LOVEXTOR-875464 format. One record per residue (C-alpha): residue number from 1; residue in three letters; chain; y, z, x. Coordinates in Angstrom, 2 decimals, padded with zeros to 5 digits. Each point is the difference from the previous one (the first is absolute). Example, Ala and Ser with C-alpha at 12.3 -4.5 7.8 and 13.67 -1.06 7.14 Angstrom:
# residues 2
r num=1; residuo=Ala; cadena=A; y=-004.50; z=007.80; x=012.30
r num=2; residuo=Ser; cadena=A; y=003.44; z=-000.66; x=001.37
//
This chain:
# residues 213
r num=1; residuo=Met; cadena=A; y=083.98; z=185.86; x=184.47
r num=2; residuo=Asn; cadena=A; y=000.89; z=002.16; x=-003.79
r num=3; residuo=Leu; cadena=A; y=-000.51; z=003.19; x=-001.01
r num=4; residuo=Asn; cadena=A; y=-000.63; z=000.99; x=-003.99
r num=5; residuo=Ser; cadena=A; y=001.06; z=002.98; x=-001.64
r num=6; residuo=Val; cadena=A; y=000.20; z=001.20; x=-003.65
r num=7; residuo=Ile; cadena=A; y=001.87; z=002.70; x=-001.42
r num=8; residuo=Leu; cadena=A; y=-000.69; z=001.70; x=-003.33
r num=9; residuo=Ala; cadena=A; y=003.09; z=002.41; x=-000.21
r num=10; residuo=Asp; cadena=A; y=000.97; z=002.21; x=-003.67
r num=11; residuo=Asn; cadena=A; y=003.43; z=-000.24; x=-000.48
r num=12; residuo=Ser; cadena=A; y=-000.37; z=000.60; x=-004.22
r num=13; residuo=Ala; cadena=A; y=002.36; z=002.64; x=-001.68
r num=14; residuo=Ser; cadena=A; y=-002.94; z=001.60; x=-001.19
r num=15; residuo=Cys; cadena=A; y=-001.04; z=000.90; x=003.93
r num=16; residuo=Asp; cadena=A; y=001.12; z=003.62; x=001.03
r num=17; residuo=Ile; cadena=A; y=000.52; z=-001.43; x=003.71
r num=18; residuo=Ala; cadena=A; y=000.79; z=-003.86; x=-000.39
r num=19; residuo=Asp; cadena=A; y=002.73; z=001.05; x=002.51
r num=20; residuo=Leu; cadena=A; y=-002.53; z=000.85; x=002.39
r num=21; residuo=Phe; cadena=A; y=-001.92; z=-002.68; x=-000.22
r num=22; residuo=Val; cadena=A; y=002.55; z=-002.46; x=000.06
r num=23; residuo=Met; cadena=A; y=000.98; z=001.38; x=003.04
r num=24; residuo=Leu; cadena=A; y=-003.20; z=-000.36; x=001.34
r num=25; residuo=Lys; cadena=A; y=-000.04; z=-003.41; x=-001.02
r num=26; residuo=Asn; cadena=A; y=003.53; z=-000.86; x=001.47
r num=27; residuo=Ser; cadena=A; y=-001.09; z=001.70; x=003.28
r num=28; residuo=Thr; cadena=A; y=-003.26; z=-002.15; x=000.60
r num=29; residuo=Glu; cadena=A; y=001.63; z=-003.42; x=-000.83
r num=30; residuo=Gln; cadena=A; y=001.93; z=000.90; x=002.44
r num=31; residuo=Leu; cadena=A; y=-002.37; z=000.61; x=002.48
r num=32; residuo=Leu; cadena=A; y=-001.93; z=-002.30; x=-001.05
r num=33; residuo=Glu; cadena=A; y=002.82; z=-002.67; x=000.56
r num=34; residuo=Gln; cadena=A; y=001.01; z=001.55; x=003.33
r num=35; residuo=Phe; cadena=A; y=-003.74; z=-000.50; x=001.23
r num=36; residuo=Ala; cadena=A; y=000.28; z=-003.50; x=-001.11
r num=37; residuo=Ser; cadena=A; y=003.27; z=-000.86; x=001.48
r num=38; residuo=Ser; cadena=A; y=-001.09; z=001.83; x=003.34
r num=39; residuo=His; cadena=A; y=-003.07; z=-001.60; x=000.48
r num=40; residuo=Glu; cadena=A; y=000.71; z=-003.31; x=-001.38
r num=41; residuo=Ile; cadena=A; y=-002.77; z=000.05; x=-002.57
r num=42; residuo=Glu; cadena=A; y=000.53; z=-001.58; x=-003.81
r num=43; residuo=Met; cadena=A; y=000.28; z=002.42; x=-002.56
r num=44; residuo=Ser; cadena=A; y=-001.59; z=-000.94; x=-003.27
r num=45; residuo=Ser; cadena=A; y=001.04; z=003.37; x=-002.00
r num=46; residuo=Asn; cadena=A; y=-000.26; z=000.60; x=-003.77
r num=47; residuo=Thr; cadena=A; y=001.41; z=003.20; x=-001.70
r num=48; residuo=Tyr; cadena=A; y=-000.82; z=000.92; x=-003.28
r num=49; residuo=Leu; cadena=A; y=001.43; z=002.86; x=-002.12
r num=50; residuo=Ser; cadena=A; y=-000.65; z=001.91; x=-003.35
r num=51; residuo=Asp; cadena=A; y=001.50; z=-003.35; x=-001.83
r num=52; residuo=Ser; cadena=A; y=-001.99; z=-002.63; x=001.99
r num=53; residuo=Ile; cadena=A; y=-003.69; z=000.94; x=-000.40
r num=54; residuo=Thr; cadena=A; y=-002.59; z=001.59; x=-001.81
r num=55; residuo=Lys; cadena=A; y=-003.21; z=000.45; x=-000.20
r num=56; residuo=Gln; cadena=A; y=-000.52; z=-003.47; x=-001.68
r num=57; residuo=Thr; cadena=A; y=002.30; z=-001.78; x=002.51
r num=58; residuo=Leu; cadena=A; y=-001.48; z=001.64; x=003.37
r num=59; residuo=Ser; cadena=A; y=-003.22; z=-002.39; x=000.55
r num=60; residuo=Glu; cadena=A; y=002.30; z=-002.60; x=-000.28
r num=61; residuo=Lys; cadena=A; y=002.84; z=000.70; x=002.92
r num=62; residuo=Met; cadena=A; y=-002.48; z=001.71; x=002.14
r num=63; residuo=Ala; cadena=A; y=-001.94; z=-003.38; x=-000.14
r num=64; residuo=Leu; cadena=A; y=003.16; z=-001.37; x=002.05
r num=65; residuo=Val; cadena=A; y=-001.00; z=002.12; x=002.86
r num=66; residuo=Asn; cadena=A; y=-003.43; z=001.45; x=000.28
r num=67; residuo=Asn; cadena=A; y=-001.51; z=-002.98; x=001.18
r num=68; residuo=Asp; cadena=A; y=001.38; z=001.05; x=003.92
r num=69; residuo=His; cadena=A; y=000.10; z=003.32; x=001.28
r num=70; residuo=Phe; cadena=A; y=003.34; z=001.82; x=-001.78
r num=71; residuo=Ile; cadena=A; y=001.72; z=003.42; x=-000.27
r num=72; residuo=Cys; cadena=A; y=000.46; z=001.54; x=-002.96
r num=73; residuo=Phe; cadena=A; y=002.29; z=003.13; x=-000.87
r num=74; residuo=Trp; cadena=A; y=-000.54; z=001.96; x=-003.43
r num=75; residuo=Phe; cadena=A; y=003.50; z=002.10; x=-000.85
r num=76; residuo=Gly; cadena=A; y=-000.80; z=001.53; x=-003.40
r num=77; residuo=His; cadena=A; y=-001.76; z=002.81; x=-001.55
r num=78; residuo=Gly; cadena=A; y=-004.11; z=000.30; x=-000.07
r num=79; residuo=Lys; cadena=A; y=-003.28; z=001.34; x=-001.06
r num=80; residuo=Lys; cadena=A; y=-003.09; z=000.34; x=001.76
r num=81; residuo=Asp; cadena=A; y=-000.88; z=-003.51; x=-002.02
r num=82; residuo=Ser; cadena=A; y=003.05; z=-001.37; x=-000.01
r num=83; residuo=Phe; cadena=A; y=003.62; z=-001.17; x=001.13
r num=84; residuo=Met; cadena=A; y=002.65; z=000.15; x=-002.55
r num=85; residuo=Met; cadena=A; y=003.18; z=-001.41; x=-000.73
r num=86; residuo=Asp; cadena=A; y=002.05; z=000.18; x=-002.75
r num=87; residuo=Gly; cadena=A; y=-002.38; z=002.62; x=-001.59
r num=88; residuo=Ala; cadena=A; y=-002.51; z=-002.59; x=-000.17
r num=89; residuo=Asp; cadena=A; y=-003.04; z=-000.47; x=002.62
r num=90; residuo=Val; cadena=A; y=000.90; z=-003.14; x=001.99
r num=91; residuo=Val; cadena=A; y=-003.49; z=000.41; x=002.34
r num=92; residuo=Thr; cadena=A; y=-003.24; z=001.36; x=-001.25
r num=93; residuo=Thr; cadena=A; y=-003.52; z=000.58; x=001.00
r num=94; residuo=Thr; cadena=A; y=-001.48; z=-001.48; x=-002.62
r num=95; residuo=Glu; cadena=A; y=002.26; z=-003.25; x=-000.69
r num=96; residuo=Asn; cadena=A; y=001.50; z=-001.34; x=002.77
r num=97; residuo=Tyr; cadena=A; y=-000.63; z=001.91; x=003.33
r num=98; residuo=Tyr; cadena=A; y=-001.33; z=-003.49; x=001.40
r num=99; residuo=Val; cadena=A; y=003.30; z=-001.62; x=000.36
r num=100; residuo=Phe; cadena=A; y=000.69; z=001.92; x=003.73
r num=101; residuo=Thr; cadena=A; y=-002.76; z=-001.97; x=001.77
r num=102; residuo=Asn; cadena=A; y=001.54; z=-000.56; x=003.44
r num=103; residuo=Ala; cadena=A; y=002.69; z=002.83; x=-000.39
r num=104; residuo=Val; cadena=A; y=001.42; z=002.52; x=001.77
r num=105; residuo=Ile; cadena=A; y=000.85; z=002.74; x=-002.13
r num=106; residuo=Tyr; cadena=A; y=002.85; z=002.96; x=000.22
r num=107; residuo=Thr; cadena=A; y=001.20; z=001.91; x=-002.41
r num=108; residuo=Phe; cadena=A; y=002.27; z=002.72; x=-001.46
r num=109; residuo=Ser; cadena=A; y=-001.79; z=000.62; x=-003.19
r num=110; residuo=Cys; cadena=A; y=-002.23; z=003.34; x=-000.71
r num=111; residuo=Phe; cadena=A; y=-003.67; z=000.08; x=-000.13
r num=112; residuo=Asn; cadena=A; y=-000.66; z=-003.39; x=000.84
r num=113; residuo=Gly; cadena=A; y=-001.71; z=000.83; x=002.75
r num=114; residuo=Asn; cadena=A; y=-002.92; z=000.47; x=-001.74
r num=115; residuo=Asp; cadena=A; y=-002.33; z=-001.91; x=-002.12
r num=116; residuo=Leu; cadena=A; y=003.08; z=-002.75; x=-000.26
r num=117; residuo=Ala; cadena=A; y=-000.44; z=-000.60; x=004.04
r num=118; residuo=Asp; cadena=A; y=-003.67; z=-000.07; x=-000.20
r num=119; residuo=Ala; cadena=A; y=000.11; z=-002.74; x=-002.76
r num=120; residuo=Val; cadena=A; y=002.54; z=-001.55; x=002.20
r num=121; residuo=Ile; cadena=A; y=-002.49; z=-000.33; x=003.04
r num=122; residuo=Thr; cadena=A; y=-002.72; z=-000.03; x=-001.34
r num=123; residuo=Asn; cadena=A; y=000.78; z=-003.64; x=-000.91
r num=124; residuo=Asn; cadena=A; y=001.42; z=-000.90; x=003.44
r num=125; residuo=Gly; cadena=A; y=003.10; z=001.58; x=000.13
r num=126; residuo=Lys; cadena=A; y=000.61; z=000.12; x=003.68
r num=127; residuo=Val; cadena=A; y=001.94; z=003.32; x=-000.22
r num=128; residuo=Phe; cadena=A; y=001.67; z=002.92; x=-001.89
r num=129; residuo=Val; cadena=A; y=002.36; z=002.52; x=000.68
r num=130; residuo=Gly; cadena=A; y=001.41; z=002.42; x=-002.47
r num=131; residuo=Tyr; cadena=A; y=-000.78; z=003.62; x=-001.32
r num=132; residuo=Thr; cadena=A; y=-002.98; z=001.67; x=-001.96
r num=133; residuo=Gly; cadena=A; y=002.10; z=002.55; x=-001.43
r num=134; residuo=Tyr; cadena=A; y=003.70; z=000.02; x=-000.74
r num=135; residuo=Ala; cadena=A; y=002.86; z=-002.05; x=001.43
r num=136; residuo=His; cadena=A; y=002.92; z=002.37; x=-000.20
r num=137; residuo=Cys; cadena=A; y=003.26; z=-000.67; x=000.08
r num=138; residuo=Pro; cadena=A; y=002.07; z=003.20; x=000.48
r num=139; residuo=Tyr; cadena=A; y=002.91; z=-000.02; x=-002.17
r num=140; residuo=Gly; cadena=A; y=003.43; z=-001.02; x=001.28
r num=141; residuo=Ile; cadena=A; y=-001.55; z=-001.14; x=003.41
r num=142; residuo=Asp; cadena=A; y=-000.74; z=-004.20; x=-000.60
r num=143; residuo=Asp; cadena=A; y=001.36; z=-000.72; x=003.24
r num=144; residuo=Val; cadena=A; y=-002.41; z=002.59; x=002.06
r num=145; residuo=Thr; cadena=A; y=-002.82; z=-001.33; x=-001.98
r num=146; residuo=Cys; cadena=A; y=000.72; z=-003.54; x=000.17
r num=147; residuo=Asn; cadena=A; y=000.24; z=000.22; x=003.97
r num=148; residuo=Ile; cadena=A; y=-003.04; z=002.21; x=000.34
r num=149; residuo=Ala; cadena=A; y=-002.03; z=-002.78; x=-002.37
r num=150; residuo=Met; cadena=A; y=001.63; z=-003.13; x=002.05
r num=151; residuo=Ser; cadena=A; y=-001.22; z=001.48; x=003.24
r num=152; residuo=Phe; cadena=A; y=-003.51; z=-001.60; x=-000.65
r num=153; residuo=Val; cadena=A; y=001.59; z=-003.25; x=-000.78
r num=154; residuo=Thr; cadena=A; y=002.37; z=-000.06; x=003.32
r num=155; residuo=Ser; cadena=A; y=-002.93; z=001.23; x=001.84
r num=156; residuo=Phe; cadena=A; y=-002.78; z=-002.69; x=-001.05
r num=157; residuo=Leu; cadena=A; y=002.24; z=-002.71; x=000.02
r num=158; residuo=Ser; cadena=A; y=000.95; z=001.11; x=003.79
r num=159; residuo=Gly; cadena=A; y=-003.33; z=-001.43; x=000.55
r num=160; residuo=Lys; cadena=A; y=-001.65; z=003.42; x=-000.08
r num=161; residuo=Ser; cadena=A; y=-003.99; z=000.19; x=-001.83
r num=162; residuo=Ile; cadena=A; y=000.24; z=001.19; x=-003.47
r num=163; residuo=Ser; cadena=A; y=-001.74; z=003.26; x=000.97
r num=164; residuo=Asn; cadena=A; y=002.72; z=000.62; x=003.07
r num=165; residuo=Ala; cadena=A; y=002.30; z=-000.55; x=-003.01
r num=166; residuo=Val; cadena=A; y=-001.33; z=002.38; x=-002.54
r num=167; residuo=Glu; cadena=A; y=000.20; z=002.61; x=003.10
r num=168; residuo=Asp; cadena=A; y=003.60; z=-000.57; x=000.00
r num=169; residuo=Leu; cadena=A; y=000.37; z=000.37; x=-003.03
r num=170; residuo=Arg; cadena=A; y=-001.63; z=003.12; x=-000.10
r num=171; residuo=Thr; cadena=A; y=002.52; z=001.39; x=002.92
r num=172; residuo=Ser; cadena=A; y=003.01; z=-001.06; x=-001.94
r num=173; residuo=Tyr; cadena=A; y=-001.33; z=002.30; x=-002.76
r num=174; residuo=Glu; cadena=A; y=-000.78; z=002.40; x=002.51
r num=175; residuo=Asp; cadena=A; y=003.82; z=-000.23; x=001.48
r num=176; residuo=Ala; cadena=A; y=000.90; z=000.90; x=-003.36
r num=177; residuo=Ile; cadena=A; y=-002.25; z=002.95; x=-000.82
r num=178; residuo=Phe; cadena=A; y=001.19; z=001.70; x=003.14
r num=179; residuo=Asn; cadena=A; y=003.75; z=-001.21; x=-000.72
r num=180; residuo=Asp; cadena=A; y=001.35; z=003.33; x=-000.89
r num=181; residuo=Glu; cadena=A; y=003.42; z=-001.67; x=-001.16
r num=182; residuo=Leu; cadena=A; y=-002.25; z=-000.85; x=-003.33
r num=183; residuo=Glu; cadena=A; y=-000.92; z=002.06; x=-003.02
r num=184; residuo=Pro; cadena=A; y=-003.22; z=002.23; x=000.72
r num=185; residuo=Phe; cadena=A; y=-001.07; z=-001.62; x=-003.72
r num=186; residuo=Gln; cadena=A; y=000.70; z=-003.56; x=001.58
r num=187; residuo=Arg; cadena=A; y=-001.52; z=000.62; x=003.34
r num=188; residuo=Ser; cadena=A; y=-002.79; z=000.79; x=-002.66
r num=189; residuo=Arg; cadena=A; y=-000.34; z=-003.01; x=-001.77
r num=190; residuo=Phe; cadena=A; y=000.29; z=-002.08; x=003.09
r num=191; residuo=Gln; cadena=A; y=-002.92; z=002.27; x=001.51
r num=192; residuo=Glu; cadena=A; y=-001.85; z=-001.08; x=-002.96
r num=193; residuo=Asn; cadena=A; y=000.55; z=-003.56; x=000.48
r num=194; residuo=Arg; cadena=A; y=-001.42; z=000.05; x=003.62
r num=195; residuo=Asp; cadena=A; y=-003.09; z=001.47; x=-001.31
r num=196; residuo=Gly; cadena=A; y=-000.44; z=-002.42; x=-002.47
r num=197; residuo=Ile; cadena=A; y=-000.07; z=-003.21; x=002.22
r num=198; residuo=Val; cadena=A; y=-002.44; z=-002.15; x=000.13
r num=199; residuo=Leu; cadena=A; y=-001.26; z=-003.01; x=001.89
r num=200; residuo=Lys; cadena=A; y=-002.85; z=-002.41; x=-001.29
r num=201; residuo=Gly; cadena=A; y=-001.23; z=-003.17; x=001.69
r num=202; residuo=Asn; cadena=A; y=000.69; z=-001.51; x=003.50
r num=203; residuo=Gly; cadena=A; y=002.51; z=002.29; x=001.67
r num=204; residuo=Ala; cadena=A; y=-000.49; z=-001.92; x=003.09
r num=205; residuo=Leu; cadena=A; y=002.45; z=-002.80; x=-001.41
r num=206; residuo=Thr; cadena=A; y=002.97; z=-000.81; x=001.26
r num=207; residuo=Ile; cadena=A; y=003.28; z=-002.37; x=-001.39
r num=208; residuo=Asn; cadena=A; y=-001.27; z=-002.90; x=001.96
r num=209; residuo=Asp; cadena=A; y=-003.33; z=000.27; x=-001.69
r num=210; residuo=Leu; cadena=A; y=002.01; z=-001.05; x=-003.41
r num=211; residuo=Leu; cadena=A; y=002.03; z=-003.24; x=001.08
r num=212; residuo=Val; cadena=A; y=-001.45; z=-002.70; x=-000.94
r num=213; residuo=Ala; cadena=A; y=000.65; z=-003.75; x=000.78
//
């Protein structure tokens, strides 16, 4: 069996939180590799950074995987109608949303859980997990933010359903919200993140549903 994955991560010099996005990318790659190794799964992994993907080249890259189910991660900036890397739109509601047919998409990006998520799901995307508001990273605690964001990935790869993995993500935020070792402004940012989490599509899917022959 094979698991197809795609990671889009903004590592551009112009990106103010590129270090976090790279940390998320690296952590995701490690978790996917561990899953593949422990389950004797073949891993087809494609990672595209800001210097290797554009709105113009996205369709060609997605055509390599979207005939079958795949899991896709977006780590970059966002608006209600577009996902961005290096300050430019990469996925939009008007031009290339349809290339994510068959995708389970997990994002750490602002606002993408609105119009863009709706467009993806309407056009046969399987699942979209992201944020309707800001996806905050409180200054100076990238590792805390990364660990929280990765709790969804860890849960999903453990065999839990999308819905249950989202609940684990919320619980991770709540642990931070009530962690008095964090500054009040950091905790309030995590509360905004938790309140903005959105799941659209088939929350009953598990990682086994994404494995292909």
